[in-house]
SEDRENLO-886129 format. One record per residue: x, y, z of N, C-alpha, C, O, CB in turn; residue number from 0. Coordinates in Angstrom, 1 decimal, padded with zeros to 4 digits. Atoms other than C-alpha are relative to their C-alpha. Glycine has a CB too. Layout:
<rs>
R     n.px     n.py     n.pz    ca.px    ca.py    ca.pz     c.px     c.py     c.pz     o.px     o.py     o.pz    cb.px    cb.py    cb.pz    nr
R        X        Y        Z        X        Y        Z        X        Y        Z        X        Y        Z        X        Y        Z   NUM
...
</rs>
This chain:
<rs>
R     n.px     n.py     n.pz    ca.px    ca.py    ca.pz     c.px     c.py     c.pz     o.px     o.py     o.pz    cb.px    cb.py    cb.pz    nr
R   -000.1   -000.3    001.4   -084.4   -016.5   -032.3    001.5   -000.1   -000.5    002.4    000.4    000.2   -000.6    001.5   -000.3     0
R   -001.4    000.3    000.5   -081.4   -017.5   -034.4    000.1    000.5   -001.5   -000.9    000.6   -002.2    000.3   -001.5    000.1     1
R   -000.3   -000.2    001.4   -079.8   -016.6   -037.7    000.5   -001.2   -000.6    001.1   -002.0    000.1    001.0    001.3   -000.2     2
R   -000.5    001.2    000.7   -079.0   -019.2   -040.3    001.5    000.0    000.1    002.2    001.0   -000.2   -000.5    000.0   -001.4     3
R   -001.4    000.1   -000.1   -075.5   -020.5   -039.7    000.6    000.3    001.3    001.8    000.3    001.5    000.7    000.8   -001.0     4
R   -000.4   -000.4   -001.3   -075.3   -019.4   -036.1   -000.8   -000.7    001.1   -002.0   -000.9    000.9    000.0    001.5    000.2     5
R    000.7    000.6   -001.1   -076.2   -021.1   -032.8   -000.3    001.1    001.1   -001.0    000.8    002.1    000.8   -001.1    000.6     6
R    000.2   -001.1   -001.0   -076.3   -017.7   -030.9   -001.5    000.3    000.1   -002.2    000.4   -000.9    000.8    001.2   -000.4     7
R    001.4   -000.5   -000.2   -079.6   -016.6   -029.4    000.2    001.5   -000.2    000.7    002.2    000.7   -000.5   -000.4    001.4     8
R   -000.3   -001.5    000.2   -079.7   -013.1   -030.9   -000.7    000.9    000.9   -000.3    002.0    001.1   -000.4    000.3   -001.4     9
R    000.7   -000.9   -001.0   -082.1   -011.8   -028.3    000.9    000.3    001.1    000.6    001.2    001.9   -001.3   -000.6    000.4    10
R   -000.9   -000.3   -001.1   -079.2   -011.9   -025.9    001.3    000.7   -000.5    002.3    000.8    000.2    000.5   -001.3    000.6    11
R   -001.1   -000.7    000.5   -076.9   -009.8   -028.1   -000.3    001.5   -000.1   -001.4    001.9    000.0    000.4   -000.6   -001.4    12
R    000.2   -001.4    000.2   -076.3   -006.1   -028.5   -000.7    000.3   -001.4   -001.3    001.4   -001.5    001.3    000.8    000.1    13
R    000.7   -000.1    001.3   -077.5   -006.5   -032.1   -001.5    000.1    000.2   -002.1    000.9   -000.5    000.4   -001.1   -001.0    14
R    001.5    000.1   -000.2   -081.0   -007.3   -030.9   -000.5    001.4    000.4   -001.6    001.7    000.0   -000.3   -001.1    001.0    15
R    000.5   -001.3   -000.4   -081.3   -003.9   -029.2   -000.2    001.0   -001.1   -001.1    001.8   -001.1    001.0    000.6    001.0    16
R    000.1   -000.9    001.2   -080.8   -002.2   -032.6   -001.3   -000.3   -000.8   -001.9    000.6   -001.3    001.2   -000.2   -000.9    17
R    001.1    000.4    000.8   -083.6   -004.2   -034.3   -001.3   -000.3    000.7   -002.3   -000.5    000.1    000.4   -001.1   -000.9    18
R    001.1    000.5   -000.8   -086.0   -005.0   -031.5   -001.3    000.8   -000.3   -002.4    000.2   -000.5    000.3    000.2    001.5    19
R    001.1   -000.8    000.3   -088.3   -002.1   -032.3   -000.6   -000.3   -001.4   -001.8   -000.4   -001.5    000.4    001.5    000.0    20
R    000.5    000.4    001.4   -088.5   -003.1   -036.0   -000.7   -001.3    000.0   -001.6   -001.5   -000.7    001.2    000.0   -000.9    21
R    000.6    001.3   -000.1   -089.4   -006.6   -035.0   -001.4    000.0    000.4   -002.2   -000.9    000.2    000.8   -000.9    000.9    22
R    001.4   -000.2   -000.5   -092.6   -005.3   -033.4   -001.0    000.4   -001.1   -002.2    000.3   -000.9    000.0    001.0    001.1    23
R    000.9   -000.5    001.1   -094.0   -004.0   -036.7   -000.6   -001.3   -000.6    000.0   -002.3   -001.0    000.8    000.7   -001.1    24
R    000.8    001.1    000.6   -096.7   -006.3   -038.1    000.5   -000.3   -001.4    000.5   -001.4   -001.8   -001.5    000.4    000.0    25
R   -000.4    000.2    001.4   -095.4   -005.7   -041.6    001.3   -000.8   -000.1    001.5   -001.6   -001.0    000.3    001.4   -000.7    26
R   -001.2    000.8    000.0   -092.0   -007.1   -040.7   -000.3   -001.5    000.4    000.2   -002.4   -000.2    001.0    000.6    001.1    27
R    000.4    001.3   -000.4   -093.6   -010.1   -039.0   -000.7   -000.7   -001.2   -000.7   -002.0   -001.3   -000.9    000.0    001.2    28
R    000.8    000.5    001.1   -095.8   -010.6   -042.1    001.0   -000.7   -001.0    000.5   -001.6   -001.8   -000.7    001.1   -000.7    29
R   -001.0    000.6    000.9   -092.6   -011.5   -044.0    000.2   -001.5    000.2    000.7   -002.3   -000.7    001.4    000.7    000.1    30
R   -000.1    001.4   -000.3   -092.7   -014.9   -042.3   -000.9   -000.9   -000.9   -000.7   -002.1   -001.0   -000.4   -000.3    001.5    31
R    001.0    000.7    000.8   -095.6   -015.9   -044.7    000.5   -000.1   -001.4   -000.3   -000.6   -002.2   -001.3    000.7    000.1    32
R   -000.5    000.0    001.4   -093.5   -015.6   -047.9    001.3   -000.9   -000.1    002.3   -000.6    000.6    000.2    001.4   -000.5    33
R   -001.2    000.8    000.3   -091.1   -018.3   -049.1    001.1    000.8   -000.6    000.8    001.7   -001.4   -000.4   -001.3   -000.8    34
R   -001.1   -000.8    000.5   -087.7   -017.0   -049.9    001.2   -001.0   -000.2    001.5   -001.7    000.6    000.4    001.2    000.9    35
R   -001.2    000.8    000.3   -084.7   -018.7   -051.6   -000.3   -001.5    000.3    000.6   -002.2    000.8    001.2    000.5    000.8    36
R    000.5    001.4    000.0   -086.6   -022.0   -051.7   -000.1   -000.6    001.4   -001.1   -001.2    001.7    001.0   -000.9   -000.8    37
R   -000.1    000.7   -001.2   -085.6   -023.2   -048.2   -000.3    000.8    001.3   -000.3    000.3    002.4    001.3   -000.6    000.2    38
R    000.2   -000.8   -001.2   -086.5   -020.3   -045.9   -001.2    001.0   -000.3   -001.8    000.9   -001.3    001.3    000.8    000.4    39
R    001.0   -001.1    000.2   -088.9   -017.4   -045.5    000.6    001.3   -000.1    001.8    001.5    000.3   -001.2   -000.1    001.1    40
R   -000.6   -001.3    000.2   -088.4   -013.8   -046.3    000.4    000.7    001.3    001.4    001.4    001.4   -001.0    000.9   -000.7    41
R   -000.4   -000.5   -001.3   -088.3   -012.8   -042.6    001.3   -000.5    000.4    002.2    000.2    000.8   -001.1   -000.3    001.1    42
R   -001.3    000.6   -000.4   -085.5   -015.2   -041.8    001.1    000.5   -000.9    002.2    000.8   -000.4   -000.1   -001.6   -000.1    43
R   -001.0   -000.5    000.9   -083.6   -014.1   -044.9    000.4    001.5    000.4    001.6    001.8    000.5   -000.5    000.0   -001.4    44
R   -000.3   -001.4   -000.4   -083.9   -010.4   -043.8    000.7    000.0    001.3    001.6    000.9    001.5   -001.3    000.8    000.0    45
R   -000.7    000.1   -001.3   -082.9   -011.3   -040.3    001.5   -000.4   -000.2    002.4    000.1    000.4   -000.7   -001.0    001.0    46
R   -001.4    000.5    000.3   -079.8   -013.2   -041.6    000.8    001.2   -000.6    001.9    001.4   -000.1   -000.1   -001.1   -001.0    47
R   -000.7   -001.1    000.6   -078.8   -010.2   -043.8    000.3    001.0    001.0    001.4    001.6    001.1   -000.8    000.5   -001.2    48
R   -000.1   -001.0   -001.0   -079.4   -007.8   -041.0    001.1   -000.3    001.0    002.0    000.5    001.3   -001.3    000.2    000.7    49
R   -001.0    000.4   -001.0   -077.3   -009.7   -038.5    001.4   -000.1   -000.6    002.4    000.5    000.0   -000.3   -001.4    000.5    50
R   -001.4    000.1    000.6   -074.3   -010.5   -040.8    000.5    001.4   -000.5    001.7    001.7   -000.4    000.0   -001.0   -001.1    51
R   -000.3   -001.4    000.4   -074.4   -006.9   -042.2    000.5    000.8    001.3    001.5    001.5    001.2   -001.2    000.7   -000.7    52
R   -000.4   -000.7   -001.3   -074.3   -005.6   -038.6    001.4   -000.4    000.5    002.2    000.4    000.8   -001.1   -000.3    001.1    53
R   -001.3    000.5   -000.5   -071.4   -007.8   -037.6    001.2    000.5   -000.9    002.2    000.9   -000.4    000.0   -001.6    000.0    54
R   -001.1   -000.5    000.9   -069.3   -006.9   -040.7    000.2    001.5    000.1    001.4    001.9    000.1   -000.3   -000.4   -001.4    55
R   -000.1   -001.5   -000.1   -070.0   -003.2   -040.4    000.7    000.4    001.3    001.5    001.3    001.3   -001.4    000.7   -000.1    56
R   -000.7   -000.2   -001.3   -068.9   -003.3   -036.7    001.5   -000.3   -000.2    002.3    000.5    000.2   -000.6   -000.8    001.1    57
R   -001.4    000.4    000.2   -065.7   -005.1   -037.7    000.7    001.0   -000.8    001.9    001.3   -000.5    000.0   -001.4   -000.8    58
R   -000.7   -000.9    000.8   -064.9   -002.6   -040.4   -000.2    001.5    000.4    000.3    002.4   -000.2   -000.6   -000.1   -001.4    59
R    000.2   -001.4   -000.5   -065.9    000.5   -038.3   -001.0    000.8   -000.8   -000.9    002.0   -000.9    001.3    000.7    000.0    60
R    001.0   -000.6    000.8   -068.9    001.3   -040.5   -001.3    000.2    000.9   -001.3   -000.1    002.0   -000.3   -000.7   -001.3    61
R    001.2   -000.3   -000.7   -072.4    002.4   -039.5   -000.9   -001.3    000.2   -001.7   -001.6   -000.7   -000.9    001.1   -000.8    62
R    000.6    001.3   -000.3   -073.6   -000.9   -038.0   -001.5    000.1    000.3   -002.3   -000.8   -000.1    000.7   -000.8    001.1    63
R    001.4   -000.1   -000.3   -076.9    000.3   -036.7   -000.9    000.3   -001.3   -001.9   -000.4   -001.4   -000.2    001.2    001.0    64
R    000.8   -000.2    001.3   -078.1    001.7   -040.1    000.0   -001.3   -000.8   -000.9   -001.6   -001.5    000.6    001.2   -000.7    65
R   -000.1    001.2    000.8   -076.8   -001.5   -041.7   -001.0   -001.1    000.5   -001.6   -001.8   -000.3    001.4   -000.5    000.1    66
R    000.9    001.0   -000.6   -078.8   -003.7   -039.3   -001.5    000.3   -000.4   -002.2   -000.6   -000.7    000.2   -000.1    001.5    67
R    001.4   -000.4    000.3   -082.0   -001.7   -039.9   -000.3   -000.2   -001.5   -001.3   -000.8   -001.8   -000.2    001.5    000.4    68
R    000.2    000.2    001.5   -081.6   -001.7   -043.7    000.0   -001.4   -000.3   -000.8   -001.8   -001.2    001.1    000.8   -000.8    69
R    000.0    001.5    000.3   -080.8   -005.4   -043.7   -001.3   -000.6    000.3   -001.8   -001.5   -000.4    001.1   -000.6    000.8    70
R    001.3    000.6   -000.4   -084.0   -006.2   -041.9   -001.1    000.5   -000.9   -002.1   -000.2   -001.1   -000.3    000.4    001.4    71
R    001.0   -000.6    000.8   -086.0   -004.0   -044.3    000.3   -000.2   -001.5   -000.6    000.2   -002.3   -000.2    001.4    000.3    72
R   -000.4    000.0    001.4   -084.2   -004.7   -047.6   -000.9   -000.8   -001.0   -001.0   -000.5   -002.1    001.4   -000.5   -000.1    73
R    001.0    000.7    000.8   -086.8   -007.2   -048.9   -001.4    000.1    000.6   -002.1   -000.9    000.7    000.4   -001.5   -000.1    74
R    001.3   -000.3   -000.5   -089.9   -005.6   -047.4   -001.1    000.1   -001.1   -001.5    001.2   -001.3    000.0    001.2    001.0    75
R    001.1    000.0    001.0   -092.4   -006.6   -050.1   -000.9   -001.2    000.3   -000.4   -002.2    000.8    000.6    000.0   -001.5    76
R    001.0    000.9   -000.4   -095.5   -008.6   -049.9   -000.7   -000.7   -001.1   -002.0   -000.6   -001.3   -001.1    000.7    000.9    77
R    000.5    000.7    001.1   -096.0   -010.7   -052.9    000.9   -001.2   -000.3    002.1   -001.2    000.1   -000.2    000.8   -001.3    78
R   -000.8    001.2    000.4   -094.8   -014.1   -054.2    000.8    000.4   -001.3    000.2    000.8   -002.3   -000.9   -001.3   -000.2    79
R   -000.9   -000.3    001.1   -091.9   -013.6   -056.5   -000.4   -000.6   -001.4   -000.4    000.1   -002.4    001.4   -000.4    000.3    80
R    000.4    000.7    001.3   -093.1   -016.1   -059.1   -001.2    000.6   -000.6   -001.2    000.7   -001.9   -000.3   -001.5    000.3    81
R    001.2   -000.7    000.6   -096.4   -014.3   -059.5    000.4    001.3   -000.6   -000.2    001.7   -001.6   -001.1    000.2    001.1    82
R   -000.4   -001.3    000.5   -094.7   -011.0   -060.0    000.6   -000.1   -001.4    000.4    000.7   -002.3    001.0    000.6    001.0    83
R   -000.7    000.2    001.3   -092.5   -012.3   -062.9   -000.9   -000.6   -001.1   -000.5   -000.6   -002.2    001.2   -000.9    000.2    84
R    001.0    000.5    001.0   -095.6   -013.9   -064.6   -000.8    001.1   -000.7   -001.5    000.9   -001.6   -000.9   -001.0    000.6    85
R    000.8   -001.1    000.5   -097.1   -010.4   -065.3    000.4    000.2   -001.5    001.5   -000.2   -002.0    000.2    001.2    000.8    86
R   -000.2   -000.3    001.4   -097.4   -009.3   -068.9    000.0    001.5   -000.2   -001.0    002.2    000.2   -001.2   -000.6   -000.9    87
R   -001.3    000.6    000.4   -095.1   -007.8   -070.0    000.8   -000.4    001.3    000.5    000.2    002.4    000.9    000.9   -000.8    88
R   -000.7    000.4   -001.2   -092.8   -009.6   -067.6    000.9    001.1    000.6    001.5    001.9   -000.1    000.9   -001.2   -000.3    89
R   -000.7   -001.0   -000.7   -091.2   -007.4   -064.9    001.1   -000.7    000.7    000.9   -001.7    001.3   -000.9    000.8    001.0    90
R   -001.1    000.7   -000.6   -087.8   -008.2   -063.6    000.0    000.3    001.5    000.3    001.4    002.0    001.4    000.6   -000.6    91
R    000.1   -000.1   -001.4   -088.3   -008.8   -059.9    001.3    000.5    000.6    001.3    001.4    001.5   -000.4   -001.3    000.6    92
R   -001.3   -000.3   -000.6   -084.6   -008.6   -059.1    000.4    001.5   -000.1    001.1    002.1    000.7    001.1   -000.8   -000.6    93
R   -000.3   -001.5    000.2   -084.4   -005.0   -060.5   -001.0    000.9    000.7   -000.6    001.9    001.2    000.0    000.3   -001.5    94
R    001.0   -000.9   -000.5   -087.6   -003.6   -059.1   -000.4   -000.2    001.4   -000.9    000.8    002.1   -001.3   -000.2   -000.8    95
R    000.4    000.1   -001.4   -088.2   -005.1   -055.7    000.7    000.9    001.0    000.1    001.2    002.1    000.2   -001.5    000.4    96
R   -000.6   -001.0   -000.9   -085.7   -002.8   -054.0   -000.8    001.3    000.2   -000.9    001.8    001.3    001.4    000.3   -000.4    97
R    000.8   -001.2    000.0   -087.8    000.2   -054.9   -001.3   -000.2    000.8   -001.8    000.6    001.6   -000.4    000.5   -001.4    98
R    001.2    000.3   -000.7   -090.9   -001.5   -053.6    000.3   -000.2    001.5   -000.5    000.3    002.4   -000.7   -001.3   -000.5    99
R   -000.4    000.2   -001.4   -089.1   -002.5   -050.3    000.2    001.4    000.6   -000.2    001.6    001.7    001.2   -000.9    000.1   100
R   -000.2   -001.3   -000.6   -088.0    001.1   -049.9   -001.3    000.8    000.2   -001.4    001.4    001.3    000.9    000.8   -001.0   101
R    001.3   -000.7   -000.2   -091.5    002.5   -050.4   -000.7   -000.5    001.3   -001.2    000.2    002.1   -000.9   -000.2   -001.2   102
R    000.6    000.7   -001.2   -092.8    000.0   -047.8    000.7    000.4    001.3    000.0    000.7    002.3   -000.1   -001.5   -000.2   103
R   -000.8   -000.4   -001.2   -090.0    000.8   -045.3   -000.3    001.5    000.3   -000.4    001.8    001.5    001.5   -000.2   -000.3   104
R    000.2   -001.4   -000.3   -090.6    004.5   -045.6   -001.4    000.3    000.5   -001.6    001.4    001.1    000.3    000.9   -001.3   105
R    001.4   -000.1   -000.6   -094.3    004.0   -044.8    000.1   -000.3    001.5   -000.8    000.2    002.3   -001.0   -000.9   -000.7   106
R   -000.1    000.4   -001.4   -093.2    002.5   -041.5    000.8    000.9    000.9    000.4    001.2    002.0    000.7   -001.4    000.1   107
R   -000.9   -000.8   -000.8   -090.4    004.8   -040.3    000.8    000.9   -000.8    000.9    000.8   -002.0    000.8   -000.8    000.9   108
R   -000.9   -000.9    000.6   -088.1    007.6   -041.1    001.4   -000.7   -000.2    002.0   -001.2    000.8    000.2    001.3    000.8   109
R   -001.3    000.6    000.3   -084.9    006.3   -042.8    001.0    001.1   -000.2    000.7    002.1   -000.7   -000.1   -001.0   -001.2   110
R   -001.0   -001.0    000.3   -081.6    008.0   -043.0    000.5   -000.3   -001.4    000.1   -001.3   -002.1    001.2   -000.1    001.0   111
R   -000.5    000.1    001.3   -079.7    008.4   -046.3    000.7   -001.4   -000.3    000.5   -002.0   -001.3    001.0    001.1   -000.4   112
R   -000.7    001.3    000.2   -077.5    005.3   -045.8   -001.0   -001.2    000.0   -000.9   -002.1   -000.9    001.0   -000.3    001.2   113
R    001.0    001.0    000.0   -080.5    003.1   -045.0   -000.8   -000.1   -001.3   -001.0   -001.1   -001.9   -001.0    000.2    001.2   114
R    000.7   -000.1    001.3   -082.3    004.3   -048.1    000.9   -000.5   -001.1    000.4   -001.3   -002.0   -000.4    001.5   -000.3   115
R   -001.0    000.4    001.1   -079.2    003.7   -050.3    000.2   -001.5    000.1    000.2   -002.2   -000.9    001.3    000.7    000.2   116
R   -000.2    001.4   -000.2   -078.7    000.2   -048.8   -001.3   -000.8   -000.5   -001.1   -001.8   -001.2    000.2   -000.4    001.4   117
R    001.3    000.7    000.4   -082.4   -000.8   -049.4   -000.1    000.1   -001.5   -000.4   -000.9   -002.2   -001.2    000.5    000.7   118
R    000.2   -000.3    001.5   -082.6    000.8   -052.9    001.0   -000.7   -000.8    000.7   -001.2   -001.9    000.1    001.5   -000.2   119
R   -001.0    000.5    000.9   -079.3   -000.6   -054.2    000.6   -001.3    000.5    001.7   -001.7    000.1    001.1    001.0    000.0   120
R   -000.6    001.2   -000.5   -078.8   -003.9   -052.4    000.1   -001.0   -001.2    000.8   -002.1   -001.0   -000.9   -000.6    001.1   121
R   -000.1    000.9    001.1   -079.2   -005.6   -055.8    000.9    000.5   -001.1    000.9    000.0   -002.2   -001.4   -000.2   -000.7   122
R   -001.0   -000.5    001.0   -076.4   -003.6   -057.5    000.8   -001.2   -000.5    001.2   -002.0    000.4    000.9    001.1    000.7   123
R    000.2   -001.0    001.1   -075.5   -003.9   -060.3   -001.3   -000.1   -000.8   -001.5    000.6   -001.7    001.2   -000.2   -001.0   124
R    001.3    000.1    000.7   -079.0   -005.0   -061.3   -000.8    001.3    000.0   -001.5    001.5   -000.9   -000.8   -001.2    000.6   125
R    000.7   -001.2   -000.1   -080.3   -001.7   -060.2    000.6    001.2   -000.8   -000.1    002.2   -001.0   -000.1    000.5    001.5   126
R   -000.6   -000.9    000.9   -077.9    000.2   -062.4    000.3    001.4    000.7    000.7    002.3    000.0   -000.8    000.3   -001.2   127
R   -000.3   -001.3   -000.7   -077.4    002.9   -059.7    001.2   -000.3    000.9    001.2   -001.3    001.7   -001.2    000.5    000.8   128
R   -001.2    000.2   -000.8   -074.0    003.2   -058.1   -000.3    000.2    001.5   -000.8    001.3    001.8    001.2    000.9   -000.4   129
R    000.1   -000.3   -001.4   -074.1    002.8   -054.3    000.8    001.2    000.5    001.9    001.4   -000.1    000.3   -001.3    000.8   130
R   -000.7   -001.2   -000.5   -073.1    005.9   -052.4    000.9   -000.3    001.3    001.8    000.5    001.6   -001.0    001.1    000.4   131
R   -000.7    000.3   -001.3   -071.8    004.2   -049.2    000.6   -001.4    000.0    000.2   -002.3   -000.6   -001.0    000.2    001.2   132
R   -000.6    001.3   -000.1   -069.5    001.4   -048.3   -000.9   -001.1    000.6   -000.8   -002.2    000.2    001.3    000.1    000.9   133
R    001.0    001.0   -000.5   -072.3   -000.2   -046.3   -000.9   -000.6   -001.1   -001.3   -001.7   -001.0   -000.9    000.8    001.1   134
R    000.8    000.5    001.1   -074.3   -000.5   -049.5    000.7   -001.0   -000.8    000.1   -002.0   -001.2   -000.4    001.2   -000.9   135
R   -000.8    001.0    000.7   -071.5   -002.3   -051.3    000.0   -001.3    000.8   -000.1   -002.4    000.3    001.4    000.5   -000.3   136
R    000.0    001.2   -000.9   -071.3   -004.6   -048.3   -001.3   -000.8    000.0   -001.3   -002.0    000.0    000.4    000.4    001.4   137
R    001.3    000.7    000.0   -075.0   -005.4   -048.2   -000.3   -000.8   -001.3   -000.9   -001.8   -001.2   -001.2    001.0    000.2   138
R    000.2    000.8    001.2   -074.9   -006.5   -051.8    000.7   -001.3    000.1    000.2   -002.3   -000.4    000.6    000.8   -001.3   139
R   -000.8    001.2   -000.2   -072.3   -009.1   -050.9   -000.7   -000.9    001.1   -000.8   -002.1    001.0    001.4    000.3    000.4   140
R    000.6    000.8   -001.1   -074.0   -010.1   -047.6   -001.3   -000.6   -000.4   -001.6   -001.8   -000.1   -000.3    000.9    001.2   141
R    001.3    000.6    000.5   -077.4   -010.6   -049.3    000.3   -001.2   -000.9   -000.4   -002.2   -000.7   -000.7    001.1   -000.9   142
R   -000.3    001.2    000.8   -075.8   -013.0   -051.8    000.6   -001.1    000.8    000.2   -002.3    000.6    001.0    000.4   -001.1   143
R   -000.6    001.0   -000.9   -073.8   -014.8   -049.1   -001.2   -000.7    000.8   -001.2   -001.9    000.9    001.0    000.7    001.0   144
R    001.1    000.6   -000.7   -077.0   -015.3   -047.1   -000.9   -000.9   -000.8   -001.4   -001.9   -000.4   -000.9    001.1    000.7   145
R    000.8    000.8    000.9   -078.9   -016.5   -050.1    000.6   -001.4   -000.2   -000.1   -002.4   -000.2   -000.2    000.7   -001.3   146
R   -000.7    001.3    000.2   -076.3   -019.2   -050.7    000.0   -000.8    001.3   -000.3   -002.0    001.3    001.5    000.2   -000.4   147
R    000.0    000.7   -001.3   -076.1   -020.1   -047.0   -001.4   -000.6    000.3   -001.5   -001.7    000.7    000.3    001.0    001.2   148
R    001.4    000.5   -000.2   -079.9   -020.4   -046.8   -000.3   -001.2   -000.9   -001.1   -002.1   -000.5   -001.0    001.1   -000.2   149
R    000.3    001.1    001.0   -079.9   -022.7   -049.8    000.8   -001.2    000.3    000.2   -002.3    000.2    000.3    000.5   -001.4   150
R   -000.8    001.2   -000.2   -077.1   -025.0   -048.8   -000.1   -000.7    001.3    000.1   -001.9    001.5    001.5    000.3   -000.3   151
R    000.1    000.5   -001.3   -077.7   -025.4   -045.1   -001.4   -000.7    000.1   -002.4   -000.2   -000.4    000.2    001.0    001.1   152
R    001.3    000.6   -000.2   -080.5   -027.8   -044.1   -000.9    000.9    000.9   -000.4    001.7    001.7    000.1   -001.4    000.7   153
R    000.9   -000.7   -000.8   -083.6   -026.3   -042.6    000.2   -000.4    001.4    000.5   -001.6    001.7   -001.5   -000.3   -000.4   154
R   -000.2    000.3   -001.4   -083.3   -026.1   -038.8   -000.9   -001.2    000.5   -000.4   -002.0    001.2   -000.3    001.2    000.8   155
R    000.9    001.1   -000.5   -086.3   -028.4   -038.2    000.5   -001.4   -000.6    000.3   -002.4    000.1   -001.4    000.3   -000.4   156
R   -000.5    001.2    000.6   -084.8   -031.0   -040.6    001.3   -000.4    000.8    001.4   -001.6    001.0    000.3    000.1   -001.5   157
R   -001.2    000.4   -000.7   -081.4   -030.9   -038.8   -000.3   -000.5    001.4    000.4   -001.4    001.9    001.0    001.2    000.0   158
R    000.4    000.5   -001.3   -083.1   -031.3   -035.4   -000.5   -001.4   -000.1   -000.2   -002.2    000.8   -001.0    001.0    000.7   159
R    000.6    001.4    000.1   -085.1   -034.3   -036.6    001.1   -001.0   -000.3    001.2   -002.1    000.2   -001.0    000.0   -001.2   160
R   -001.1    000.8    000.3   -081.9   -035.7   -038.1    000.8   -000.4    001.2    001.2   -001.5    001.5    000.9    000.6   -001.1   161
R   -000.8    000.3   -001.2   -080.0   -035.3   -034.9   -000.7   -000.9    001.0   -000.1   -001.7    001.6    000.3    001.4    000.7   162
R    000.7    000.8   -000.9   -082.8   -036.8   -032.8   -000.1   -001.4   -000.5    000.1   -002.4    000.3   -001.5    000.6    000.1   163
R    000.1    001.3    000.6   -083.1   -039.8   -035.2    001.4   -000.7    000.2    001.5   -001.9    000.5   -000.4    000.0   -001.5   164
R   -001.3    000.5   -000.2   -079.3   -040.2   -035.0    000.3   -000.4    001.4    000.9   -001.5    001.7    001.1    001.0   -000.5   165
R   -000.1    000.3   -001.4   -079.3   -040.1   -031.2   -000.8   -001.3    000.4   -000.3   -002.1    001.1   -000.4    001.2    000.9   166
R    000.8    001.1   -000.2   -082.1   -042.6   -031.1    000.6   -001.3   -000.5    000.6   -002.4    000.1   -001.4    000.1   -000.5   167
R   -000.6    001.1    000.7   -080.3   -044.9   -033.5    001.3   -000.5    000.8    001.5   -001.6    001.0    000.4    000.3   -001.4   168
R   -001.2    000.3   -000.8   -077.1   -044.7   -031.4   -000.4   -000.7    001.3    000.3   -001.6    001.8    000.8    001.3    000.3   169
R    000.4    000.6   -001.3   -079.0   -045.5   -028.2   -000.4   -001.5   -000.2   -000.1   -002.3    000.6   -001.2    000.8    000.6   170
R    000.5    001.4    000.2   -080.6   -048.6   -029.8    001.2   -000.9   -000.4    001.1   -002.1   -000.2   -001.0    000.0   -001.2   171
R   -001.2    000.8    000.3   -077.1   -049.8   -030.9    000.8   -000.3    001.3    001.5   -001.2    001.3    000.9    000.7   -001.0   172
R   -000.8    000.1   -001.2   -075.7   -049.4   -027.4   -000.6   -001.2    000.9    000.0   -001.5    002.0   -000.1    001.2    000.8   173
</rs>
């Protein structure tokens, strides 16, 4: 298992020990069935946010474990975004999905105050509620960074195909 932008096998890292239990939840695995940011799925996006949030929080001496857990659960909702915004009257997905994700996360496990704040306010300032913790300000940035990263980097399967085709072409030229 990898995060976008990294070649590390995360199952071999200390980060993995923090999130391994959460990965066993069917609801978390279900996120693989929802497209997210055009080029990825919601599970991969949440994994990306979780990993980079964990790394940055460790670097800054913040609560990295809570950050990793909140990152993995920050988009825990089970609908297609386009369908949500088509409702009458239209509902702003970017403003409301953090509350839905928080409700879903709280059905799975007990969250601490930092985890709740990170999930609820990861879309600040769209949520209009000031984050209480530095980890929450950081997740707002990491979430946007990951969205851009996921959009600009090629899908892993495309890059592997490209590499294979390039190697085959080089062999045929030799």
